[in-house]
C-alpha positions, 0 to 999 in steps of 0.5 A: 198032576191033573185028574178029570173025573165024573161025579160030584154035585154036578152032572159031568160031560166028558168034553175034554178032548180037543175034538169035542170042543167045537161049537155046541148047543148052549145047554150042553156046552155049559155043563160043568167038568170037575177035575183035580190039578195042583199045578199051573195052568189050572187046566193045562192039558190042551183040552180047553184054552182060557184067558183074561181071568177075573177072580171073584169070591162068592162067600158061603151062603151067598146066592149060588153058593150053598156049599158051606165054604167060600168059593173062588170063581175065576171067570175067563174067556175061551181061546178057540184059535187053531194052532196056526191061527194068529187071531183072538177067536173068542166066542164065549166066557166060562169060569173055574170054581174052587173052594181051595186053590192048594187042594186043586179041586176045580169045577170048570164051567166052559160056557156060561155066556155068549155075546149074541145070546144075551145082548140083542145088539151084539154080534157073535164072537170077540168075547174079550176080557170082562169082570163079574162083581156083586152089585149094590143089590147083591146080584151078580153083574158081568161087564164085558166088551162085545161088538155092537152090530149096528154101530157106525163107529170105526171101532164097534166095541162096546161094554155091556152089562149082564145080570144074574141072581147066581154066579153061574147065570142064567144071564140077561141084558141089564141095560139093553144097549152098551153103557160105554162105546165110541158113542156113549156116554160121550163120543171118543176114539179109544178101544173100549175093552177090558172093563174092571169094576169096583163097588166101594161103600155103595159107590160103583166105579168102572175103568176100561181102555186099551192101547195106552188109553185108560178111562174111568166113570162112576155109575149109579147104584143101579150098576148102569147109569153114568154119574158125572163125566168120563175121566182120563186116568194118568200116572200109571207108567207104561199102561197098555191094557187089562186094568184091574181095580181093588182095595186093601186096608184103605189103599186102592190098587190098579194093576194092569198090563204094561208095555213101555218097551226098550232095552232098559225097560223094567217092564219088557224089552219087546213091544208085543210082550207085557208085564204086570205093573201097578199103581196106588191111590188113596181114592178110587178116583186117584191120583195114581202113583206108579209103584213098579212091576210084579210079574215079568212077561209070560210065555204069551205075548199078552198078560192079564191080571186079576187080584183077589183075597180068598181064604185069608190069602191074596192071589193073582190070576193071569194067563200064559201059553204054557198049556199043551199046544198053547201059544199066543192065541191059545192061552191058559189061566194060572194062579199064584200067591200075592205077598205084601210088604207092609213095612212100606207106606202104602204097602207094596205088592211083592214080585210074584213067584210063579209056579211051578218053578222053571227047570232048565232042560238038560235033555241030552242033545247036540245043540249048545246054543242055549248055553251061549251069550248072544250078541247081535249087530243091531243093538239095541234091537228094534223093540218089536223083536226079542234077541232071547228068541234066538237060542230059546229052542222054541219055534212056533208055527205062527210066530209073532215078532218077539218070537224071533230076532229081527233087524227091520227098521226104515233103513236096513243095512246090507249086512247083519250078524248074530254071535254066540259066545261060550265061557269055555271052548266048544268043539262045533261041527254043525248048525240049524237055522230057521229064517222068517220072512214076509217078503220074497228075496230080491224085493229090497223091502220088508223082511226077507231071507238073506241073499247069502250067509255064512258061519264064521268062528273066532281063531284070533280073527274071524274065519269061515268054517271049513268045508260047509255043506251049504247055506240054505235060505228057505223059510219053511224049516231049519236049514242044516249046515255041517262043517269040519269041526272047529274049536272056538269060544265064539261063532257068528252067522253073517247075513248078506241082506237081500236087495233089489239093487238099491235098498235092502230087506231086513233079516229075521231068525226064529232059532239058531242052533249050533251043534257040537261034534259027537264024541264016541262016548263020555266017561266022567272021572271020579268027582270029589266033594267035601262033606256037606258040599252039594255042588258038583264040579261043573265040567267034565273032560271030553275027548273029540275024535276028529282032533284027539283034543280033550276039552272041559265041557259043562255038565249038568248033574242030578242034585245031591241032597244033604244026606248024600254028602253027610259023611265021607264015602262014595256014591253014584250020580247021573247027569248030562253033558252039554252038546253030547247027544249020546245019553246021560252019563254016570260018575262016581262021587267021593266025599272027603273030610275037609278037616283031614289036612295032616301032612298037607304042605302043598299050596293050591294052584290058581288059574284065571280064565277070562270069558267074554266076546274075544276080539283082536290083538288080545282085546275083548269086545264085551265086559269080561268074567274072570273065573278064578279056579283054586285046585288043591292036591287033596281035592278040598275047597279053598279060600280065594282072595281077588282084586280088580285094578286098585279095588279092595280085595274080596275073599270067597270061601270055602269054594272051588272057584269064584267069578270076578266081573271086569267092566268098562272100556280100557286096560285092567288087571285081576290079581288072585291067590288061594289058601287051602284048608291046611293054610297053604297059600299060593303065589299071586296070579295075575291076568291082564284084561283089555276091553273095548266094547264100542265100535268106532264111529265114522262119518262121510262128507259128500263134496257135491261139486266134486261128486265124491265122499270123504270118510273119517273115523275115530275110536276112543279105546283101541283105535281105528284099524281101518275103513272099508267102503262099497259102491252101491247095494251089494258092492264088494267091500274095499279098503278105503284109501282116500275120497271115493268118487262117483264112477259115472254121472248116475246116482250112487250110494256109498256104504262105509264102515270102520273097524277098530283094533279090537275087532269091533265093526261099525254097522255100515253107514252110507252117503249118497252122491247125487246124480249129475243132472246138469244135462237135459231131463225128460220123463220121471225125475222123482228118483233123482230127488230126495223125498221128505214128508211131514210124518212117516209111520215107523213101519213105512218108508218115505223112500218108497215114494220114489223107489220105482216100484208099484207092487200090486199088494205092497208090504208096509215097507213099500208104502209111505204112510202116516198112521199113528194114534194122532192123525192130523187133517193135513199131511205133505210129501216133498221132493228136493232136487240139487238144481231147479228143474222145469216140471210139467206134471205128476202122478200119485197112487194112493193106498188104503185099508179103510173106506171113506168117512171112518176117521180110522185106519188109512183112507184115500185123501179128500183132496190134494194139491201140488205146490212149488217153492219159488224161493220164498214161499210155497205156490200152487201150480198153475192150471192143474188138470185135476186131482184124482184120489184113486187107490187102484190107479195113478192120479195124473196131473198136468200143469203149466210148466214151472222151474223149481228145485222143490215140489210138494203134494199137500194132502187133505185127510178124509174124516168122519167129522171127528177124527181123520184117517191116515194117508198113504201112497205107493209111488209119486212120479214127477215129470220134467221137460228140462233143457239142462244146464249149459256147461260153464267155465268156472271163474271167480270175479272180484271188483272194487274201487280204489283211490290213488291220490285224487284219481279213482280206479276200478280194480278187477281180479279174475281167478281161474277155477277151471282145470285147464287154462282160460282166456279172460276178457274184462269189459268195464265202462272204462275200457276192455282188456284181454288176458290169455292162458290164465293157468288153473288156480292163477288170477288175471288182475287188471286196473282201469283208470276212470280219469276222475276223482269221483266214480259212481257204483256200477257193473262190469262183465267178464267172459271166460273162454276155455275147453270143457269136455273137448268143446270150447265154452264161453261163460259170462260173469257180472260183478258190481263195484262200489262208488268212490270219491277220491281226494 
């Protein structure tokens, strides 16, 4: 509950409406507002968005606090971005002040300081995270990152320090210039933001940094003068930014926003998210030891901690996107308790329990996706995306990558899918899906809406849903599809990726809702519980009108209190049913006495129900949960004993069901029995469970001479059921029955995938059959070559160099680029062809996002040079016409013709004298004037010297490797012979007498004549033979 009021010790301005929070005169903007709120966020009504909290305790009697009680100040930045603006619009800092967090009475100072009003060297805006500390002299010092107006550095952030006699100001510049930047106190290339300061027994330490770089420096007691040199802080696993330093009982703690993203990360699965982690040390100077995480990712992508002891308790301030209208750039500060485990040494911070607790949304609605388990074709999902976004029922107007599931990598396959699996059958009749894109359809790059898609349901095999109303691919809202109702435990959406004919775009989905068929009504039967049993049955029967079938559907009941079930009787309960949009439902609950067992001689009934990703032929394609239900005729609870395979029996009770996990590929057996309150025991019930979670693995081998691809596959568990292949982007999938040959002389990409008996389908792979370039070649031959590079950034593609595209405003996927945190002085790109080609020129179009001499971002190279491979070394091309570096036009170079199978462009990066910019190009063309390769009659010639007595002979074998007969002529220094019509695969053998006991090493010539493509061709082959002495 939040109440905002006038009155109190301050003059109050009612400035809480969003429309009144625009820029204002400093005096008016600084007027405080008092309000009461006992829930997080501290101010969550959307009237003001706060971020980057920095708590400070101002003791009673300290300057600025004459209230007689300690006060907690939580200094913050102010997020002012509009609802669809993806940028940190932050122009000022403010603070929340309270004398008791639990009481929730806060005074908000919305504008205590603006960069340009305090620091004469700063620009307005970019008022990022800072911290206020009490200095050695008792005054208040505010360390903040701001942009330096006159800085020549590539990153203009510098850390300034303001000083005041009170915690609310007025503030003045303490140093007259940044105390830390890319220029001072020592030159550096890091992002100098997020300062945190520790004053420890008269010594002052400042820590700062971002993007994985954390630095520290000791300051003099004047709070601004460096002592010693800047040091790098290490040992903090996954450090990203937002460091916060504090001390407790002689141990130093460094808390920070971490991001070591990955599917098994203890911090976060997605790049854009951050957890709060920490390390400890026995000294402010380290060394630091990582101790784990204390707060998982919050609803905003960024996270920022501040920990302080106040009023005998420890508190964590952080920010989220949980306020009304909040998002990643409209954050709001929250505060929760920190608990300690003092049994460990050093004491550990317990995981923080955030408040208020998350409550499941059980509002009646048709969507059932939120209760499904999600699986996707591209596991592990690229770390910029988050698979949980698919069914979190959140669609933002300005999503970032973790707000969606996506598939972008440097090599996107032609098809992807997402799948929902429920624990029990659902009756489904519709879908709503929201696509995201950064490229139009047909480009074959970036992320685009799919070219086509469809919904399938599982019925022992995947089948298309019947009579779909249509599959829209717009990206401006939900795409609605209705279909005839189906009953299933699994549905999937299969996406055919958009293509330009050679490459594929990725796919991204912000949200996919699956809608249940609506029954006319739901009337739950009477429910039975025992005395003191507060958990109600989790399903109710629902009858669906289209089929008349009745399914047990999950229900979410209002919680029962212990007093509701303290004695036998009846009561009424309300709740909602999954997928039923007709409103809340009501049921009568009967409470029975569990001890009333007289005359009960009937054993309970045991039912084993598996749930998981069902596959083909009775296999599951995931680990399986087996629910063991025990139903007693009296309605009471039972004791259930179960075992998996040869494992020890496990007993649960009193319960109505228990869940057993069956894991690992292979065949398993679950056995269970139940005993009721009267001691009646059921017979054993068993269930066979077969699991194959892994897709088969295929491999394609290219026979370059025959220009065909041979595919093989293997599967370790259920076995390979089949292999499919497709010729080219968008080609139809066909059963693989043998090697796939190129249909013509063009370059062909052969896609292939294997399916196992369980129904696991491998993500498509591909192999390339190179173009037959034996004929004459003119013009651009770059598309005929294979592109490689010294380095390619993960969001760029080396194949962009020869994709034939020259977009005016290329996406990152349409570029080859080299940006990274470490940028060397030189990079190279290279083409390799399947045979030597006579080359005469080349042209490159560069790309940049930074001007020269910044040493940052991507800039045109200083220079470049073309080199060819001569078989042993890289040689500069001769007589180049000149090497331009334009980023708006192609830079064309002609040179003396050279015949080679490899050409390389070596690029010298532009720099600022200390660091180098990256380089990038949209397209690299290479020009040829090549006569082609004359047709040949393939034969294999073997020659050797032999001795027969004291006579030396030269023996020659000529094997016909051609597909048709050939005539062979063998010329040696000891005679010439001809053999006609040598059949394919057969050999002509001739032995020539030298009429001497000794023969010198020499050479012979073979001419093979045959028909190639209807024309007579003669090929000449030479062979050497060794010297020999006979007798």
